[in-house]
Structures are given as structure tokens and as C-alpha cells.
C-alpha positions as MATLAB code, in Angstrom:
seq = 'MSTQRAAPTRIGGHLVVETLEALGAEVAFGVPGIHALAIWEALRTSSIMAYGTRTELCAGFAADGYARSTGRPAPLLLSTGPGALNSLTAVMEAASSHVPVVAIASQIPADLLGRGRGYLHELADQLASFVPLVKHAVRASSAEAIPGVLARAWQVALTPPSGPVFVEIPVDLLTGETGAPTPQPQPTIVARSAAAPADVVAAGHALRSAQRPVIWAGGGVIRSAAQAELRALAECLGAPVATTYMGKGALPDEHFLAAGAGCDEAAFQELLASADVVLAVGTEMGAETTGQYGLRFDGRLIQLDAAPERIGATYPALGLIGDARATLRALLDELADLPPAGDGTERADDVRVRIATGLKTQGRELELDLLATIEAVLPPDAITAWDMTILGYWAGPHLRLGAGQQFLYPLGSGTLGYAWPAAIGASVAHPDRPVLAVVGDGGLQYAVAELGTAAQHAINATLLVIDDGGYGILREYQRDA';
ca = [
       0.000    0.000    0.000;
       1.350    3.402   -0.919;
       0.601    6.701    0.709;
       0.757   10.155   -0.812;
       2.809   12.728    1.066;
       0.814   15.816    1.917;
       1.906   19.020    0.247;
       3.921   21.294    2.538;
       1.782   23.837    4.293;
       2.301   27.375    3.030;
       1.897   30.166    5.529;
       2.163   33.928    5.441;
       5.881   33.807    6.178;
       6.413   31.865    2.950;
       4.398   34.475    1.072;
       6.635   37.259    2.401;
       9.795   35.505    1.266;
       8.333   34.433   -2.081;
       7.296   38.021   -2.771;
      10.737   39.350   -1.911;
      12.264   36.776   -4.260;
       9.875   37.881   -7.012;
      10.899   41.497   -6.445;
      14.549   40.575   -6.946;
      15.840   40.594   -3.368;
      19.074   38.646   -3.051;
      19.969   39.253    0.597;
      18.240   40.389    3.781;
      19.506   41.808    7.056;
      17.857   41.633   10.438;
      17.533   40.086   13.878;
      15.100   37.175   14.426;
      12.304   37.639   16.944;
       9.564   35.381   18.206;
       6.807   37.037   16.167;
       8.890   37.077   12.974;
      10.158   33.492   13.071;
       7.823   32.444   10.256;
       9.769   34.696    7.882;
      13.134   33.399    9.043;
      11.987   29.790    8.751;
      10.848   30.439    5.189;
      14.271   31.890    4.399;
      15.817   28.461    5.067;
      14.698   27.230    1.639;
      14.929   30.585   -0.146;
      17.427   31.930   -2.650;
      17.681   35.003   -0.407;
      20.754   34.949    1.831;
      19.854   36.146    5.322;
      22.420   37.943    7.468;
      21.525   38.003   11.135;
      23.256   40.918   12.827;
      23.681   41.472   16.560;
      21.390   44.503   16.779;
      18.557   45.891   14.698;
      20.340   49.244   14.559;
      23.272   47.665   12.763;
      20.996   45.566   10.564;
      19.503   48.845    9.376;
      22.917   50.341    8.705;
      23.934   47.171    6.823;
      20.809   47.401    4.660;
      21.700   51.060    4.069;
      25.262   50.214    3.016;
      23.970   47.536    0.660;
      21.413   49.871   -0.923;
      23.708   52.896   -1.030;
      26.423   50.945   -2.843;
      24.071   49.251   -5.327;
      20.948   51.373   -5.673;
      18.900   48.256   -4.834;
      17.036   47.533   -1.586;
      17.907   44.727    0.786;
      14.999   43.883    3.106;
      15.432   44.857    6.755;
      13.669   42.190    8.835;
      12.461   43.259   12.273;
      10.409   41.839   15.095;
       7.610   43.502   17.022;
       8.092   46.336   19.501;
      11.652   46.700   20.789;
      13.080   45.009   17.708;
      11.374   47.468   15.394;
      12.147   50.485   17.562;
      15.833   49.568   17.780;
      16.067   50.247   14.036;
      14.714   53.798   14.135;
      18.081   55.579   14.060;
      19.103   53.604   10.977;
      15.749   54.330    9.342;
      16.249   58.017   10.141;
      19.622   57.962    8.387;
      18.118   56.217    5.359;
      15.359   58.829    5.264;
      17.745   61.766    5.607;
      20.069   60.407    2.910;
      17.307   59.068    0.617;
      18.396   55.436    0.759;
      15.841   52.795   -0.372;
      15.565   50.582    2.713;
      12.514   48.291    2.906;
      11.814   47.579    6.582;
       9.457   44.686    7.330;
       8.333   44.090   10.913;
       6.033   41.646   12.608;
       3.158   42.870   14.763;
       0.971   41.421   17.517;
      -2.133   39.453   16.382;
      -4.520   41.545   14.331;
      -7.490   41.045   16.661;
      -5.496   42.432   19.613;
      -4.288   45.613   17.935;
      -5.242   48.726   19.850;
      -6.766   46.836   22.775;
      -3.941   47.384   25.261;
      -4.079   43.914   26.780;
      -0.371   43.640   27.495;
       0.570   41.262   24.688;
       4.304   40.535   24.457;
       6.142   43.399   22.679;
       2.889   45.338   22.261;
       3.118   49.032   21.370;
       0.191   51.412   21.377;
       0.924   52.212   17.723;
       4.056   50.696   16.196;
       3.215   52.009   12.738;
       3.022   55.575   14.035;
       6.612   55.339   15.286;
       7.811   55.056   11.689;
       5.397   57.401    9.921;
       7.471   60.602   10.425;
      10.589   58.929    9.016;
       9.494   56.914    5.999;
       7.974   57.623    2.613;
       5.299   54.987    3.091;
       4.073   53.016    6.130;
       1.433   50.319    5.860;
       0.039   47.272    7.649;
      -0.965   44.143    5.747;
      -4.636   43.400    6.417;
      -4.586   39.777    5.268;
      -2.114   37.156    4.122;
      -3.425   37.486    0.583;
      -2.617   41.208    0.672;
       1.067   40.636    1.485;
       2.386   40.446   -2.124;
       0.673   43.655   -3.191;
       1.657   45.518   -0.034;
       5.314   44.543   -0.390;
       5.429   45.265   -4.128;
       3.968   48.722   -3.577;
       6.425   49.463   -0.757;
       9.359   48.292   -2.891;
       8.349   50.607   -5.721;
       7.834   53.598   -3.415;
      11.267   53.063   -1.868;
      12.925   53.225   -5.290;
      10.883   56.051   -6.821;
      12.777   59.379   -6.785;
      13.341   60.834   -4.315;
      14.134   57.387   -2.957;
      13.901   56.560    0.731;
      12.871   54.023    3.358;
       9.466   52.395    3.706;
       7.907   50.374    6.530;
       5.590   47.372    6.345;
       4.186   45.589    9.383;
       2.468   42.210    9.322;
       0.552   40.772   12.298;
       1.984   37.505   13.558;
      -1.238   35.582   12.956;
      -0.999   36.447    9.263;
       2.601   35.246    9.177;
       1.856   31.911   10.853;
      -1.567   31.215    9.364;
      -2.045   28.996    6.319;
      -2.664   30.660    2.988;
      -3.865   29.509   -0.386;
      -2.543   32.582   -2.158;
      -0.697   31.788   -5.393;
       3.079   31.945   -5.470;
       4.121   35.444   -6.607;
       5.788   35.542  -10.005;
       8.880   37.623  -10.828;
       7.820   41.223  -11.259;
      10.336   43.854  -12.330;
       9.893   47.111  -10.474;
       9.296   49.909  -12.950;
      10.456   53.243  -11.594;
       9.453   56.402  -13.426;
      12.418   58.733  -13.926;
      11.091   61.828  -15.618;
      12.935   64.917  -16.753;
      11.904   68.371  -15.611;
       9.221   70.204  -17.562;
      10.444   71.232  -21.042;
       9.766   74.926  -20.426;
      11.871   74.831  -17.262;
      14.671   73.041  -19.112;
      14.613   75.749  -21.779;
      14.769   78.483  -19.113;
      17.660   76.795  -17.324;
      19.426   76.214  -20.620;
      19.103   79.894  -21.499;
      20.685   80.902  -18.182;
      23.518   78.419  -18.582;
      24.078   79.365  -22.216;
      24.739   82.981  -21.267;
      26.846   82.214  -18.179;
      30.463   83.364  -18.151;
      31.449   81.739  -14.835;
      29.130   78.747  -14.372;
      29.585   76.268  -11.522;
      27.865   72.926  -10.983;
      27.207   71.900   -7.393;
      26.558   68.153   -7.253;
      24.879   66.344   -4.369;
      24.001   62.776   -3.531;
      21.095   62.828   -5.959;
      23.576   62.578   -8.833;
      24.892   59.290   -7.477;
      21.449   57.920   -6.581;
      20.286   58.637  -10.116;
      23.459   57.162  -11.666;
      23.919   60.477  -13.459;
      27.715   60.666  -13.222;
      28.252   60.436  -16.983;
      25.684   63.156  -17.683;
      27.195   65.379  -14.991;
      30.627   65.037  -16.530;
      29.333   65.718  -20.034;
      27.480   68.852  -18.951;
      30.462   70.149  -16.980;
      32.696   69.718  -20.013;
      30.068   71.284  -22.270;
      29.920   74.377  -20.045;
      33.535   74.413  -18.910;
      32.094   74.549  -15.404;
      33.987   73.550  -12.254;
      32.122   70.890  -10.281;
      31.953   71.254   -6.515;
      30.261   68.510   -4.526;
      28.598   68.016   -1.198;
      29.929   65.277    1.076;
      27.033   63.069   -0.062;
      27.895   63.829   -3.677;
      31.578   63.027   -3.249;
      32.636   60.850   -6.173;
      29.975   62.180   -8.547;
      32.914   63.490  -10.571;
      36.283   61.779  -10.030;
      38.737   63.997   -8.209;
      41.313   63.550  -10.961;
      39.004   65.219  -13.499;
      40.291   68.630  -14.592;
      37.011   70.321  -13.593;
      36.706   68.696  -10.157;
      36.814   71.371   -7.446;
      36.308   69.049   -4.483;
      33.957   69.153   -1.491;
      33.831   71.164    1.696;
      31.338   73.908    2.453;
      33.441   75.162    5.383;
      36.414   75.908    3.137;
      36.769   79.567    2.090;
      37.868   78.620   -1.430;
      34.751   76.491   -1.893;
      32.500   79.278   -0.626;
      34.130   81.855   -2.895;
      33.784   79.611   -5.946;
      30.018   79.427   -5.481;
      29.643   83.091   -4.538;
      31.595   84.311   -7.578;
      29.685   82.224  -10.123;
      27.177   84.035  -12.293;
      25.124   80.813  -12.535;
      25.198   77.854  -10.139;
      23.425   74.643  -11.133;
      22.719   72.667   -7.945;
      21.926   69.039   -8.744;
      20.476   66.625   -6.208;
      21.336   68.507   -3.034;
      18.884   69.656   -0.382;
      21.240   72.498    0.553;
      20.715   71.757    4.223;
      22.508   73.247    7.208;
      25.570   70.987    7.146;
      25.926   71.306    3.387;
      25.720   75.099    3.358;
      27.756   75.908    6.461;
      24.634   76.594    8.537;
      23.063   78.379    5.556;
      26.079   80.659    5.269;
      26.856   80.021    1.588;
      26.249   82.980   -0.707;
      25.015   82.834   -4.267;
      25.636   86.255   -5.778;
      24.626   85.012   -9.216;
      21.629   82.990  -10.334;
      20.850   79.650   -8.686;
      19.225   76.799  -10.609;
      18.062   73.933   -8.396;
      17.433   70.465   -9.848;
      15.695   68.081   -7.460;
      13.174   65.255   -7.622;
      11.180   66.641   -4.668;
       9.073   69.730   -5.486;
       8.960   70.863   -1.862;
      12.734   71.298   -1.768;
      12.887   73.769   -4.648;
      13.622   77.167   -3.158;
      13.273   75.911    0.418;
      16.708   77.232    1.418;
      17.630   79.742   -1.301;
      15.547   81.381   -4.049;
      16.086   79.363   -7.218;
      14.884   78.576  -10.697;
      13.459   75.113  -10.175;
      13.909   71.963  -12.220;
      11.684   69.250  -10.747;
      12.772   65.879  -12.056;
      15.198   63.000  -11.998;
      18.824   64.097  -12.118;
      19.950   61.855  -14.971;
      16.900   62.450  -17.158;
      17.024   66.208  -16.619;
      20.772   66.506  -17.200;
      20.259   64.639  -20.478;
      17.546   67.125  -21.407;
      19.879   70.018  -20.588;
      22.597   68.468  -22.748;
      20.132   68.290  -25.634;
      19.105   71.899  -25.019;
      22.752   73.006  -25.093;
      23.850   70.752  -27.958;
      24.678   73.693  -30.235;
      26.651   75.569  -27.579;
      30.054   76.731  -28.879;
      33.162   75.234  -27.250;
      33.074   76.175  -23.597;
      35.415   78.409  -21.717;
      37.862   76.514  -19.591;
      36.997   76.307  -15.908;
      40.138   74.333  -15.133;
      41.936   77.301  -13.590;
      39.056   78.012  -11.215;
      38.834   74.343  -10.216;
      42.605   74.127   -9.717;
      42.585   77.208   -7.506;
      39.953   75.696   -5.196;
      41.747   72.364   -4.955;
      45.099   73.968   -4.141;
      43.649   76.297   -1.529;
      41.696   73.498    0.160;
      44.762   71.247    0.183;
      46.840   73.867    1.972;
      44.098   74.814    4.422;
      44.666   71.996    6.923;
      48.412   72.558    6.874;
      47.952   76.112    8.066;
      45.844   74.741   10.938;
      48.589   72.401   12.091;
      46.770   69.310   10.806;
      49.736   67.576    9.183;
      48.983   64.322   11.028;
      45.431   64.182    9.676;
      46.616   65.013    6.162;
      49.316   62.353    6.314;
      46.801   59.750    7.471;
      44.362   60.624    4.697;
      47.186   60.559    2.152;
      48.158   57.095    3.365;
      44.580   55.841    3.078;
      44.296   57.348   -0.396;
      47.565   55.743   -1.494;
      46.618   52.215   -0.443;
      42.990   52.211   -1.602;
      42.502   49.989   -4.662;
      40.837   51.689   -7.632;
      37.504   49.934   -7.003;
      37.418   50.400   -3.222;
      34.317   51.285   -1.242;
      34.911   53.375    1.872;
      32.366   53.794    4.661;
      32.973   56.569    7.159;
      31.561   57.129   10.596;
      30.935   60.590   12.008;
      34.501   60.513   13.248;
      36.566   63.671   13.045;
      38.709   62.125   10.311;
      35.556   61.710    8.244;
      35.036   65.469    8.398;
      38.490   65.995    6.920;
      38.016   63.210    4.362;
      35.289   65.167    2.582;
      37.561   67.890    1.227;
      40.930   66.140    1.521;
      40.499   62.494    0.423;
      40.677   62.166   -3.353;
      38.415   59.550   -4.952;
      38.946   57.862   -8.290;
      36.284   56.978  -10.853;
      35.689   53.471   -9.518;
      35.605   54.307   -5.815;
      32.634   54.966   -3.532;
      32.269   57.095   -0.397;
      29.506   56.204    2.091;
      28.917   58.816    4.776;
      25.945   59.307    7.157;
      25.729   63.079    6.989;
      21.975   62.899    6.476;
      21.357   62.276   10.172;
      24.894   62.607   11.517;
      24.654   59.351   13.439;
      27.466   57.427   15.073;
      27.917   53.694   14.582;
      27.197   53.697   10.852;
      30.438   52.829    9.116;
      31.206   49.268   10.193;
      27.743   47.750    9.605;
      27.400   49.791    6.397;
      30.716   48.325    5.264;
      29.351   44.853    6.010;
      26.328   45.585    3.829;
      28.487   46.982    1.032;
      30.791   43.968    1.191;
      27.844   41.586    0.994;
      26.727   43.451   -2.128;
      30.231   43.503   -3.641;
      32.154   40.507   -2.259;
      34.960   40.945   -4.792;
      35.579   44.617   -4.049;
      37.757   45.893   -1.201;
      35.721   47.653    1.484;
      37.154   49.886    4.219;
      35.304   51.209    7.268;
      36.835   54.166    9.106;
      35.514   54.706   12.631;
      36.500   56.530   15.773;
      36.907   54.822   19.114;
      33.581   56.313   20.220;
      31.575   55.304   17.166;
      33.113   51.837   17.114;
      31.456   50.971   20.394;
      28.018   51.449   18.864;
      28.739   48.604   16.459;
      31.571   46.545   17.949;
      29.272   43.514   18.302;
      29.138   43.299   14.511;
      32.684   41.978   14.527;
      30.885   38.736   15.310;
      28.664   39.125   12.251;
      31.703   39.751   10.065;
      33.473   36.687   11.434;
      30.394   34.479   11.123;
      29.857   35.355    7.471;
      33.522   35.802    6.464;
      32.896   39.405    5.423;
      35.657   40.806    3.212;
      35.944   44.237    4.842;
      38.674   46.072    6.723;
      38.044   48.077    9.889;
      40.274   51.074   10.632;
      39.832   52.558   14.109;
      40.984   56.119   14.758;
      41.594   56.161   18.507;
      41.776   59.694   19.866;
      40.570   58.782   23.325;
      37.116   60.307   23.155;
      34.544   61.939   20.929;
      37.050   63.954   18.933;
      34.718   66.311   17.117;
      32.938   67.212   20.360;
      36.315   67.892   21.931;
      37.033   70.326   19.089;
      33.762   72.147   19.685;
      34.432   72.351   23.415;
      37.908   73.758   22.832;
      36.530   76.355   20.461;
      33.687   77.342   22.800;
];
């Protein structure tokens, strides 16, 4: 007599993992929790490689490093209550720096939500904790709704301006059986539109007549993969390219029009102030980027950004609302008949030389020597992740990056503890590329437990600790007070 083996029971946890596979997820970061175990069990037979970190904070930073270095999300898997809340600082950084992190948390049973009966890990409103930080926060109402909810969140995270999203799923939906069909592969289509044609024409007219144009490139250039278009437009205009810290690497530092980064440097400030037209691309022009709003624009400012609410929020500007790459292409078309540009090389050279000598006059030879050593040993395809250590402040203007190198820096929120877990995430994404994390002795202790994660998964990343016996940047502020 033969018996037929029953088909394996599919539950909501399987549906979560199957949907993530269909969306193209290759890895996930997180910390298992009792309410989320159904997801982790489903990962056992999945093509998705799960990396369990030691804290949810560092799982979030790892997901950030993965997404920032690839442009693709890696799911951040969280458990109910304290597990979810432990990730908030990382979610804040992803929000501030527009990194597409897809956070997925469990929740108490649906029929107990809002009843305050003291269920394990219960929060009065877990979803509300994330709403101020994310682009999109939603709760799945049924197991059958999980694929659509996750697909929508994935798309929102990637749509410019990109950023984190939050999905919560009650535990009874994760553990309950479901007859929902297996999700099929579904490419995420992200609309990347250029600015309105009339605005492109107006910006093109201003740039066409400029005698001393400057391009100011932010992180939006990198997020949009618009480096080639940025370079082409700079060469078309003969315009020096200054960058924000988040935009560092948008134009390689060896390029003849690269003027470097560093809003606190006088040469940088004077370059922008003396321009008759400044094209700001993909920068919010926030306090840290503008020297506490101290930058001057004596000429005309053109601001290209994907978020309409940011146009003119800090400085009056002619607005270009659109994706950086698509809009820069449109500007190149608009300026296609422009005569050979004037050469901005001399202006760019002047800024670079003055910035390079600035630290020497402050008695910072040790810092310059250390940065020069790091620069000399970095392979041409290296990824560097920097904590909010004082050396990271100096790296912005003084570390030169080549065309194949990346610079990950948490200036969006200014958090400590970012670099090492972000380096882990970047190394997972690029196992064949050298990855360096630079942290201070203070910031290291936020993430030192992730040495265990790196050892467990044989992560190919190097950790450089700058030990100055305290919170160095705070010491500087106290001395200057």
C-alpha cells in the first residue's frame, strides 16, 4: 500500500519571502524575533541569503550600506516592539540620505491591535513610530494582501526621491495557512522623468549665457546614476564641479574640472559666490551642506531636485523638478549647439590647491598624512564607509576619490555607529571589491558587536579605528567654545 505525502503547508511567512524573491531581493539583514520566526523559517529554503546581525540598529545600517552601494534595496527584517524600535536611528539615516531601505516588521495578532491587553512586545501604535521617518508606512490586512503591499512598498522606496518604507504584518498572518498563489517575478518599474520642457529651456538659457558657471553636485547625482551626464554637462559648459559630502565621487577627483567638497572651506564658498550661474543638482542644501546656511550665491541659482517641496526651500532658485539623470540629459540636448566652452580648469585648480593647503595652516599635518596614506593604499575599485569621526570630516575635502571608488557617509542624520555595519552591507553586495570602514573609538562601540557578524559570514571588509581617546569632534567644539 502506498501513501501520498501531503503538500507542505504554506503560511504567510512563505508568502513574504516568495514576494521578496519575485521582487529581486538577493539578501536580507535583520535580527530574528519570536513574532517574525515564520519569515526566518521560510528563508531556510529561499534563494535570499539572510544575514543576522547582533542589533537591529546595525541591521539597518547594513541594509543602508547595501542599498547605497548598489541602488537596490535589501529587506530589513524586524520583530515587534523593541526590535522594530531599535532600528529607528538607521531608518532616520536612510530617510535623511534618501536610501531605499525596505523595513518589514512583525506585529501582535490583528485582533489584539489597539486593545492594550499587554501582549508581548505590544506598542500602542508601532506604525506611528515610523510614519514621520518613511515615505510609506502600511500594515498588511490579510495574508493574501502581502504580495501587493510589499510590491507597492518596494516601488515607493525606489521612486525618486528614494527613501525608506515600513511594512508591518501581524503575527497571525505570518503563521496562518494561505492559499494565495506563489508570486511571479515582477520587475519594479520606476518612473524617472525629466523636468518640464519649459523649465529646461529656461535653465538652458541661463547656462548658455553664463560666463562663470559652476555645478554643485549632491548625492542625488549618485542615486540617479547620473555621473556620466554630470561630466558631459560640466565639459560642455567648462564649469567647475563642486560637490557636497554626499555627492563626493559624482565626478572623479582627478578630473580637470573637479573642485572638491567642503562647504566650510573659504575657497569652496568663494567659488560658489563668484559664479554668475550655479546649477545645484540633487542637493537639499541643508545646514551641514551650506555651512549653517552661510553660503552665498551672488549670481543665479538653478536647483534640480526630484522633490518639489525642496525647490527654493533654502535659497531662491529657478526650479527643475525631475530626476537628475533624465534632466541633465535634457539640458545636454538643449545646449547641444553651444560653442566650445570656456575653460573652468583654472578656477577648479585654484579651489583644490587652496583646500589642500588649508589643513596645513591649521597644524593638521597628522590628519593630512593619514588621509594621504589611506588614499595611497585604496585599490581603484574600493568602497569606503565613514563614521561621524573627526577624520571623516576631513576626508570630505581632503580624500581624493577615483572613478571606480565609492564614499559612504551618514551626513543625512549625523549618526554614530554607521560605518562598520554599512561596510558589512556593502561587502555583501560587492564581495569581490575591497571595502574599508573608518571609525572613531567612540563610534566603534556602537557597532563593535558586529565583529561577530563579520566573522560568522567571512565578510571581506577592513576596519580602521581612529583612537583619539574620546569623541574627537565634540572635543574640538568644546575647545573652540
